[in-house]
C-alpha positions, 0 to 999 in steps of 0.5 A: 499500499505504502508503494501505491501511495508513492506512485498514485495520485493522491487525490485519486486515493481514498485512504481509511485507518483507524485507532483505538487498540493499544497492544501490550510490549509482550503482545499478550493483552489489549486495551482501548484508548480514546483519550485526546491525547492518543487520539492525536498521537495516533493520528500523527504516527499513522501519518509519518508511517504512511507518508501522507499530509492527511487521512480521508476517513479515520474510525475510532476502532472501538470505543473507550467505555471509560471516557465520554465520547464527546472528549474523543470526538472533540479532538477528532473535530480538532483534526479535521479543522487542521486538515489531518483527517477528513471524515470520522468514523466509529466502529461497533458503536452503540446508538447512543454513542453514534447520536452523541458522537455525531452531535459533536461532529457528523460521522461519516461512517460506522464499521459494523459486522454484518453477514448473513449470519450477523445481523444483530445491527438491523433493528437499531444500528442500520435505521439509526445510521440512515436517520442520520445519513451515516454510511455503513461499512459492513466488515466480515460480510462473508462470515469471516470466510465460513461462506467461502467455505472456510471450515466447511469445505476448507479445513482449518489448520491446527494453528488457525486462530479461527478454530477458537472462534466461538461459531468455528469451534469443531462442535459448533462448526458442525451445526452451522455448516447447514447454513453454507450448504443452503447458501451453495444451492442458491448460489448455484441457482444463480450461477455464482459462488456461496461467497459472491452470493453472500457477499452480494446479499450485503452489497444489495442492502442499499447504496449507503452500505460499503462492505469490506471483505478480507482476503489474501489471495488474488483469487478471492479479490476476483470472486469478491469483484465478481459479486458486484454482477449478482442483482438480487430482488426483494424476493431474492434477498428475503430467500437468502435471509431466510436460509440463514435463520440468525437465531439458529446459528451456533456461537457468538459472533464475536468471542469477546463480546464485550467489544460489540456495540452492546457494550459500547455506551459511554459515560456522560460528559461532565460540565466543568465550572470555572470558579 
């Protein structure tokens, strides 16, 4: 990516990065830091590493529940005014946090897990974002590779970190694989792969939805691009949704559920009175 930034016109690139996680020196523990000082230090460090003058979209990767969101947003707002960032994003933020953050400075994007088997944001988060004009950026739109066959038709290596994920344990993957085979059948009817159908399902949720599938293989990248050609009607979307009843999926969507939006409220902002 650094090579691309050096050789391509900067104005042609939309650069997004994030801050928030602080990993201990021994890599054994992680904390979340949303303090104003850390926000600024992280931004400056990213600008230096990337060799750019500004970041287009800067996310708070997870919410620091020990600090009022207004304090974090206040510093981000200053960075916008200084031209160091253009737009502000949040990830796994609760409805209350989104509303309070948006009142300080407009939020441009909210990054949340959203896929066929992770749909807990549909009742509150999606309507709120649309009401406020905030784009939704789904991560893991192919279910951490599940709908591409990971753990089902493609065995996980013994040292794969995914094996510790609640939905990919030996016992749970055996119960969940039925959903992959259902999507496989629906994909065959439409002349695409299960992964393409799963990604197309997310893409077809609205023009304000911008999924970010991850891959390390060119073949999978090509398949992801091909999902743009899969057009789905409302009836198609319902049929695909019904094939994966979320209440029947076994295992939490995140092994550290405390880092999800349902636990992402922050303390109220306290007023300082001068004497």
